Backbone as a printed PyTorch tensor [residue, N CA C, xyz], in Angstrom:
tensor([[[  1.0460,  -1.4680,   0.0520],
         [  0.1080,   0.0670,  -0.2560],
         [  1.0650,   1.4190,  -0.1330]],

        [[  0.6610,   2.2330,  -0.9450],
         [  1.1900,   3.3210,  -0.9070],
         [  1.0880,   4.2750,  -0.0560]],

        [[  1.9100,   5.1490,   0.8030],
         [  1.8660,   5.9630,   1.9920],
         [  1.0890,   7.1530,   1.3240]],

        [[  0.1160,   7.8350,   1.4940],
         [ -0.2790,   9.1470,   1.0330],
         [  0.3440,  10.5070,   1.6990]],

        [[  1.2490,  11.1120,   0.7040],
         [  2.1010,  12.3120,   1.1770],
         [  1.1380,  13.6790,   1.6920]],

        [[  1.0140,  13.7960,   2.6490],
         [ -0.0160,  14.7850,   3.1170],
         [  0.8560,  16.0690,   4.0890]],

        [[  0.5870,  17.4200,   3.5320],
         [  1.0260,  18.7320,   4.0390],
         [  0.3540,  19.2770,   4.5700]],

        [[  0.7700,  20.0160,   5.5080],
         [ -0.6030,  21.4420,   5.9440],
         [ -0.9850,  21.8680,   4.7360]],

        [[ -1.8350,  22.3990,   4.6030],
         [ -2.8520,  23.0170,   3.6130],
         [ -3.2470,  22.7010,   2.5290]],

        [[ -2.9240,  21.3800,   2.7840],
         [ -3.3430,  20.5060,   1.3130],
         [ -5.0340,  20.1460,   1.2630]],

        [[ -5.7540,  20.1240,   0.4190],
         [ -7.3170,  19.8760,   0.5040],
         [ -7.6710,  18.8360,  -0.1910]],

        [[ -8.4020,  18.0770,   0.8480],
         [ -8.7830,  16.3450,   0.6690],
         [-10.1540,  16.3890,   0.2970]],

        [[-10.4790,  15.4270,  -0.5800],
         [-11.7610,  15.3540,  -1.1430],
         [-11.9390,  13.7580,  -0.2910]],

        [[-12.9150,  13.6960,   0.8380],
         [-13.2980,  12.4600,   0.9910],
         [-14.5710,  11.5610,   0.3590]],

        [[-14.4560,  10.1670,   0.4980],
         [-15.3850,   9.5180,  -0.3320],
         [-16.9770,   9.4140,   0.4700]],

        [[-16.7130,   9.5180,   2.0940],
         [-18.1440,   9.8610,   2.3380],
         [-18.2270,  11.4490,   3.0200]],

        [[-19.8850,  11.7770,   2.5300],
         [-19.4420,  13.1010,   3.2240],
         [-20.0320,  13.4140,   5.0020]],

        [[-18.9380,  14.5060,   5.2650],
         [-19.5320,  14.7640,   6.7000],
         [-20.5980,  15.0290,   7.1900]],

        [[-21.2180,  14.9430,   8.1180],
         [-22.9040,  15.2370,   8.8300],
         [-23.3950,  16.3880,   7.9890]],

        [[-22.1510,  17.3880,   7.9870],
         [-22.8430,  18.8210,   7.5470],
         [-23.2940,  18.8750,   6.3900]],

        [[-22.9250,  17.7310,   5.4470],
         [-23.1250,  17.3890,   4.2390],
         [-21.4660,  17.7670,   3.1180]],

        [[-20.8910,  18.2400,   3.4140],
         [-19.3910,  18.3560,   2.6960],
         [-18.8130,  17.5150,   2.7320]],

        [[-17.6640,  17.4320,   1.8680],
         [-16.6320,  16.7650,   1.4510],
         [-15.4500,  16.9520,   1.7200]],

        [[-15.1270,  18.2590,   1.8300],
         [-13.9530,  18.9070,   1.5000],
         [-13.4790,  19.4990,   2.7190]],

        [[-12.1860,  18.7220,   3.1130],
         [-11.1920,  19.2270,   4.1860],
         [-10.0570,  19.6480,   3.9180]],

        [[ -9.4510,  20.7900,   4.9120],
         [ -8.1670,  21.4050,   4.7840],
         [ -7.4940,  20.7460,   6.0450]],

        [[ -5.8800,  20.2690,   5.4800],
         [ -5.0930,  19.6820,   6.3060],
         [ -4.3020,  20.7220,   6.8230]],

        [[ -4.5990,  20.6670,   8.7190],
         [ -4.1500,  21.5180,   9.2520],
         [ -2.3600,  21.1200,  10.0340]],

        [[ -2.5920,  19.5410,  10.3010],
         [ -1.3000,  19.0240,  10.5870],
         [ -0.9920,  17.5940,  10.3310]],

        [[  0.0240,  17.1770,   9.8440],
         [ -0.1450,  15.6750,   9.0000],
         [  1.1190,  15.0510,  10.0070]],

        [[  0.8780,  13.9340,  10.5090],
         [  1.9500,  12.9910,  11.2410],
         [  1.3170,  11.6600,  11.4910]],

        [[  1.4190,  10.9720,  12.5930],
         [  0.5510,   9.5890,  12.6830],
         [ -0.7780,   9.7530,  12.4000]],

        [[ -1.2630,  11.3390,  13.1690],
         [ -2.4550,  11.5310,  13.5280],
         [ -2.7130,  12.6710,  12.4310]],

        [[ -3.7930,  12.8870,  11.9370],
         [ -3.6700,  13.9500,  10.6500],
         [ -4.9370,  15.0550,  11.6260]],

        [[ -4.9230,  16.1290,  11.6910],
         [ -5.6690,  17.2980,  11.9750],
         [ -6.3670,  17.7810,  10.8310]],

        [[ -7.7110,  18.1670,  10.5870],
         [ -8.1510,  18.6690,   9.6430],
         [ -9.2640,  19.5540,  10.0200]],

        [[ -9.9020,  20.2550,   9.1710],
         [-11.2760,  21.0540,   9.3090],
         [-11.6230,  20.8860,   8.0120]],

        [[-13.2290,  20.7460,   8.2170],
         [-13.9020,  21.0370,   7.3710],
         [-14.6080,  22.1860,   6.5340]],

        [[-14.3310,  22.3760,   5.4520],
         [-14.4760,  23.5790,   4.8100],
         [-15.9690,  24.3500,   4.8450]],

        [[-16.9270,  23.1570,   5.3760],
         [-18.4110,  23.7670,   4.7990],
         [-18.7400,  24.3690,   5.9270]],

        [[-18.4840,  23.5430,   7.5930],
         [-19.1340,  23.7120,   8.7390],
         [-17.9880,  24.0970,   9.7390]],

        [[-16.4160,  24.0570,   9.2710],
         [-15.7420,  24.2600,   9.8870],
         [-15.1250,  23.4840,  11.1090]],

        [[-15.5760,  22.6460,  11.2910],
         [-15.4300,  21.7040,  12.3630],
         [-14.3490,  21.3500,  12.2850]],

        [[-13.2700,  20.9630,  13.5800],
         [-11.9480,  20.5500,  13.3960],
         [-11.8420,  19.0000,  14.0090]],

        [[-11.2990,  18.2990,  13.2300],
         [-11.4260,  17.0020,  13.8130],
         [ -9.9350,  16.3720,  13.6140]],

        [[ -9.2160,  15.2070,  14.3430],
         [ -8.4370,  14.3690,  14.2970],
         [ -8.5410,  12.7570,  13.8140]],

        [[ -8.0330,  12.2070,  12.4960],
         [ -7.9900,  10.9000,  12.5030],
         [ -6.7010,  10.1800,  12.2340]],

        [[ -6.5560,   9.2310,  12.5510],
         [ -5.5870,   8.4210,  12.4110],
         [ -5.6410,   8.1300,  10.8850]],

        [[ -3.9880,   8.4040,  10.6340],
         [ -3.8480,   8.3340,   9.1480],
         [ -4.2220,   6.6940,   8.4950]],

        [[ -3.8430,   5.8900,   9.0110],
         [ -4.4810,   4.7410,   8.2710],
         [ -6.0300,   4.6740,   7.7600]],

        [[ -6.7520,   5.2490,   8.9570],
         [ -8.3220,   5.5120,   8.6490],
         [ -8.2740,   6.4370,   7.7260]],

        [[ -7.7870,   7.8000,   7.3950],
         [ -7.8310,   8.7560,   6.7140],
         [ -7.6040,   8.1660,   5.2290]],

        [[ -6.2700,   7.3230,   5.2020],
         [ -6.1120,   7.4560,   3.4990],
         [ -6.8400,   6.3050,   3.3140]],

        [[ -7.5640,   5.4560,   3.8840],
         [ -8.8060,   4.8280,   3.1650],
         [ -9.7980,   5.5280,   2.7800]],

        [[-10.2530,   6.7390,   3.4820],
         [-11.3020,   7.5930,   3.1240],
         [-10.9390,   8.4600,   1.8170]],

        [[ -9.7240,   9.1360,   1.5120],
         [ -9.5290,  10.1300,   0.6440],
         [ -9.8740,   9.6140,  -0.9490]],

        [[-10.7650,  10.4220,  -1.3570],
         [-11.0170,   9.8030,  -2.9770],
         [ -9.9360,  10.7890,  -3.2920]],

        [[ -9.6000,  12.3030,  -3.1510],
         [ -8.8910,  12.9970,  -4.2400],
         [ -7.8820,  13.8960,  -3.1480]],

        [[ -6.7060,  14.3700,  -3.7090],
         [ -5.9700,  15.1840,  -2.6390],
         [ -5.3960,  16.2860,  -3.6130]],

        [[ -5.4580,  17.6550,  -3.1890],
         [ -5.1830,  18.6700,  -4.1440],
         [ -4.0810,  18.9900,  -3.2500]],

        [[ -2.6030,  19.0680,  -3.8130],
         [ -1.8340,  19.5400,  -3.1110],
         [ -1.9180,  21.1060,  -2.8470]],

        [[ -1.1470,  21.6500,  -1.7430],
         [ -1.3200,  23.3990,  -1.5690],
         [ -0.4080,  23.8970,  -2.2640]],

        [[ -0.6680,  25.1150,  -2.9300],
         [  0.3890,  25.8370,  -3.9000],
         [  0.7930,  26.9810,  -3.4830]],

        [[  1.8500,  26.9490,  -2.8440],
         [  2.2000,  28.0060,  -1.8460],
         [  2.2820,  29.6200,  -2.7880]],

        [[  1.7620,  30.4520,  -2.0000],
         [  1.5190,  32.0860,  -2.7070],
         [  3.1950,  32.2780,  -3.4050]],

        [[  2.6560,  33.0980,  -4.7090],
         [  4.0630,  33.4080,  -5.3530],
         [  3.8120,  35.0630,  -5.1360]],

        [[  4.9410,  35.6590,  -5.0250],
         [  5.0800,  37.1880,  -4.9520],
         [  5.1920,  37.8800,  -6.1820]],

        [[  4.4550,  38.7050,  -6.4900],
         [  4.7910,  39.2940,  -7.3710],
         [  5.7860,  40.6230,  -7.4410]],

        [[  6.6550,  40.3670,  -8.4100],
         [  8.1890,  41.2130,  -8.2820],
         [  7.4170,  42.9560,  -8.5170]],

        [[  8.3480,  43.2700,  -7.7750],
         [  7.6090,  44.8530,  -7.6350],
         [  8.0760,  45.8590,  -8.9920]]])
């Protein structure tokens, strides 16, 4: 099984929706446990990595902000 590379700021789309109806989450902290926030209702939750990796449908990596030259 391939380990999913997660970083703070990544956007996750899960297979099952959150009770509020949303399925988009932003990663706040990644480690053996992953802390994320629901983008629909703002609920903050922590899941263990193994359980989360099975639930992820799609991952959109965080793009660093590009500064415009002056």
